[in-house]
KOLBA-279482 format. One record per residue: residue number from 1; residue in one letter; y negated, z negated, x negated of N, C-alpha, C, CB in turn. Coordinates in pm, whole numbers, padded with zeros to 5 digits, always signed. Atoms other than C-alpha are relative to their C-alpha. Glycine has a CB too. Example, Ala and Ser with C-alpha at 12.3 -4.5 7.8 and 13.67 -1.06 7.14 Angstrom:
BEGIN
(atom 1, "A", (+00119, +00000, -00089), (+00450, -00780, -01230), (-00120, +00000, -00090), (-00003, -00125, +00099)),
(atom 2, "S", (+00119, +00006, +00082), (+00106, -00714, -01367), (-00109, -00073, +00077), (-00046, +00142, -00041)),
This chain:
BEGIN
(atom 1, "M", (+00137, -00018, -00108), (-00002, -00008, +00013), (-00131, +00016, -00108), (-00028, -00166, +00119)),
(atom 2, "C", (+00118, -00036, +00065), (-00342, +00112, -00115), (-00111, -00049, +00069), (-00011, +00138, -00018)),
(atom 3, "V", (+00119, +00051, -00087), (-00653, -00114, -00020), (-00119, +00041, -00065), (-00006, -00158, +00021)),
(atom 4, "S", (+00151, -00005, +00058), (-01017, -00026, -00074), (-00096, -00082, +00062), (-00061, +00134, +00009)),
(atom 5, "I", (+00101, +00119, -00058), (-01315, -00273, -00069), (-00126, +00069, -00021), (+00001, -00161, -00083)),
(atom 6, "P", (+00123, -00072, +00011), (-01636, -00105, -00020), (-00081, -00108, -00090), (-00070, +00041, +00153)),
(atom 7, "M", (+00115, +00102, +00050), (-01917, -00278, -00253), (-00134, +00056, +00002), (+00022, -00048, -00146)),
(atom 8, "F", (+00135, -00031, -00019), (-02284, -00247, -00208), (-00087, -00081, -00106), (-00040, -00033, +00147)),
(atom 9, "G", (+00099, +00083, +00112), (-02572, -00366, -00444), (+00037, +00011, -00133), (-00003, -00155, +00021)),
(atom 10, "M", (-00040, -00008, +00141), (-02508, -00427, -00804), (+00120, -00090, -00047), (-00118, -00033, -00082)),
(atom 11, "I", (-00114, +00068, +00049), (-02199, -00554, -00799), (+00102, +00105, -00084), (+00073, -00068, +00129)),
(atom 12, "E", (-00077, -00086, +00096), (-01944, -00397, -01082), (+00140, -00017, +00052), (-00016, -00042, -00160)),
(atom 13, "S", (-00139, +00033, -00031), (-01608, -00548, -00969), (-00013, -00147, +00070), (+00099, +00001, -00142)),
(atom 14, "L", (-00040, +00122, -00072), (-01437, -00841, -00758), (+00108, -00066, -00074), (+00045, +00028, +00142)),
(atom 15, "N", (-00106, +00052, +00062), (-01196, -01083, -00904), (+00122, +00014, +00111), (-00035, -00150, -00049)),
(atom 16, "L", (-00141, -00007, -00065), (-00843, -01102, -00783), (-00029, -00121, +00130), (+00146, -00048, -00132)),
(atom 17, "G", (+00019, +00117, -00090), (-00913, -01445, -00587), (-00093, +00059, +00148), (-00092, -00131, -00098)),
(atom 18, "T", (+00142, -00057, -00103), (-01241, -01272, -00412), (+00056, +00121, +00058), (-00166, +00047, -00092)),
(atom 19, "S", (-00071, -00125, -00008), (-01030, -00950, -00358), (+00104, -00066, +00134), (+00084, +00057, -00172)),
(atom 20, "S", (-00097, +00067, -00070), (-00748, -01159, -00208), (-00059, -00042, +00130), (+00053, -00114, -00077)),
(atom 21, "G", (+00052, +00055, -00121), (-00951, -01343, +00034), (-00086, +00072, +00088), (-00062, -00103, -00029)),
(atom 22, "I", (+00038, -00093, -00076), (-01136, -01060, +00170), (+00104, +00077, +00088), (-00065, +00078, -00078)),
(atom 23, "V", (-00115, -00062, -00066), (-00828, -00897, +00261), (+00070, -00080, +00077), (+00087, +00052, -00082)),
(atom 24, "L", (-00055, +00103, -00121), (-00652, -01204, +00426), (-00106, -00007, +00108), (+00029, -00163, -00055)),
(atom 25, "Y", (+00135, +00055, -00141), (-01009, -01267, +00640), (+00044, +00132, +00089), (-00238, +00004, -00059)),
(atom 26, "E", (-00039, -00114, -00094), (-00939, -00920, +00740), (+00105, +00022, +00097), (+00018, +00088, -00063)),
(atom 27, "V", (-00107, -00018, -00082), (-00604, -00901, +00821), (+00046, -00129, +00106), (+00108, +00036, -00097)),
(atom 28, "A", (+00028, +00139, -00097), (-00650, -01264, +01030), (-00054, +00080, +00120), (-00128, -00132, -00067)),
(atom 29, "K", (+00102, -00016, -00098), (-00944, -01119, +01196), (+00055, +00137, +00104), (-00156, +00028, -00088)),
(atom 30, "Q", (-00051, -00076, -00090), (-00746, -00822, +01327), (+00106, -00041, +00099), (+00038, +00090, -00062)),
(atom 31, "R", (-00124, +00063, -00034), (-00430, -01019, +01400), (-00065, -00072, +00131), (+00072, -00105, -00128)),
(atom 32, "R", (+00067, +00088, -00094), (-00678, -01238, +01619), (-00058, +00108, +00124), (-00129, -00093, -00085)),
(atom 33, "D", (+00046, -00111, -00113), (-00826, -00939, +01813), (+00131, +00078, +00085), (-00093, +00129, -00087)),
(atom 34, "Y", (-00141, -00068, -00070), (-00466, -00779, +01879), (+00028, -00101, +00098), (+00145, +00025, -00108)),
(atom 35, "Q", (-00057, +00107, -00084), (-00374, -01097, +02020), (-00066, -00039, +00134), (+00004, -00117, -00079)),
(atom 36, "S", (+00088, +00055, -00110), (-00655, -01173, +02251), (+00037, +00139, +00096), (-00190, -00032, -00050)),
(atom 37, "R", (-00015, -00111, -00077), (-00581, -00791, +02379), (+00133, -00026, +00049), (-00019, +00132, -00070)),
(atom 38, "Y", (-00154, +00029, -00040), (-00197, -00893, +02401), (+00006, -00062, +00144), (+00076, -00110, -00110)),
(atom 39, "T", (+00003, +00118, -00107), (-00264, -01197, +02603), (-00072, +00079, +00110), (-00086, -00152, -00049)),
(atom 40, "W", (+00076, -00038, -00127), (-00513, -01030, +02851), (+00103, +00088, +00067), (-00148, +00080, -00027)),
(atom 41, "R", (-00105, -00072, -00087), (-00259, -00745, +02940), (+00118, -00084, +00049), (+00060, +00117, -00079)),
(atom 42, "N", (-00111, +00074, -00041), (+00036, -00983, +02963), (-00052, -00086, +00120), (+00062, -00086, -00120)),
(atom 43, "Q", (+00063, +00064, -00136), (-00202, -01174, +03244), (+00009, +00096, +00107), (-00158, -00041, -00013)),
(atom 44, "R", (+00021, -00122, -00112), (-00220, -00858, +03427), (+00144, +00042, +00060), (-00074, +00149, -00076)),
(atom 45, "G", (-00151, -00021, -00003), (+00160, -00842, +03437), (+00065, +00117, -00055), (+00042, -00001, +00126)),
(atom 46, "E", (-00083, -00131, +00078), (+00237, -00546, +03224), (+00080, -00060, -00120), (-00115, +00128, -00071)),
(atom 47, "R", (-00089, +00058, +00077), (+00516, -00566, +02991), (-00056, -00009, -00151), (+00127, +00074, +00015)),
(atom 48, "P", (+00065, +00042, +00133), (+00418, -00740, +02658), (+00060, +00087, -00124), (+00029, -00163, -00027)),
(atom 49, "T", (-00044, -00051, +00113), (+00425, -00569, +02338), (-00011, -00089, -00122), (-00065, +00116, -00017)),
(atom 50, "P", (-00014, +00075, +00093), (+00520, -00746, +02011), (-00090, +00010, -00090), (+00100, +00007, -00041)),
(atom 51, "L", (+00088, -00021, +00096), (+00269, -00826, +01732), (+00026, +00095, -00116), (-00025, -00114, -00045)),
(atom 52, "P", (-00037, -00075, +00118), (+00294, -00593, +01455), (+00034, -00080, -00114), (-00103, +00087, -00038)),
(atom 53, "T", (-00006, +00067, +00138), (+00435, -00717, +01114), (-00084, +00033, -00098), (+00113, +00016, -00057)),
(atom 54, "V", (+00080, -00049, +00112), (+00216, -00719, +00831), (+00098, +00007, -00132), (-00133, -00102, -00023)),
(atom 55, "I", (-00072, +00007, +00128), (+00492, -00830, +00567), (+00140, +00067, +00044), (+00013, -00163, -00064)),
(atom 56, "A", (-00134, -00055, +00009), (+00803, -00617, +00536), (+00123, -00137, +00014), (+00007, +00089, -00158)),
(atom 57, "P", (-00073, +00068, -00036), (+01117, -00829, +00668), (+00109, -00011, -00140), (+00040, +00051, +00135)),
(atom 58, "K", (-00055, +00019, +00103), (+01341, -00975, +00376), (+00132, +00072, -00006), (+00005, -00127, -00019)),
(atom 59, "T", (-00113, -00065, -00019), (+01661, -00778, +00321), (+00117, -00058, -00071), (-00020, +00129, -00033)),
């Protein structure tokens, strides 16, 4: 998987900790958004769809 984090201003690079924090924040935000739509659909009586997995299952 390849991830690109756009940088604006006078920033030349981000360290690993900062980059990881940004990516984890975005993953959590997208999962919260998906969960809120999933719950809303489920209350309307539609068939629920499972949350997508981010990490591949262990083999």
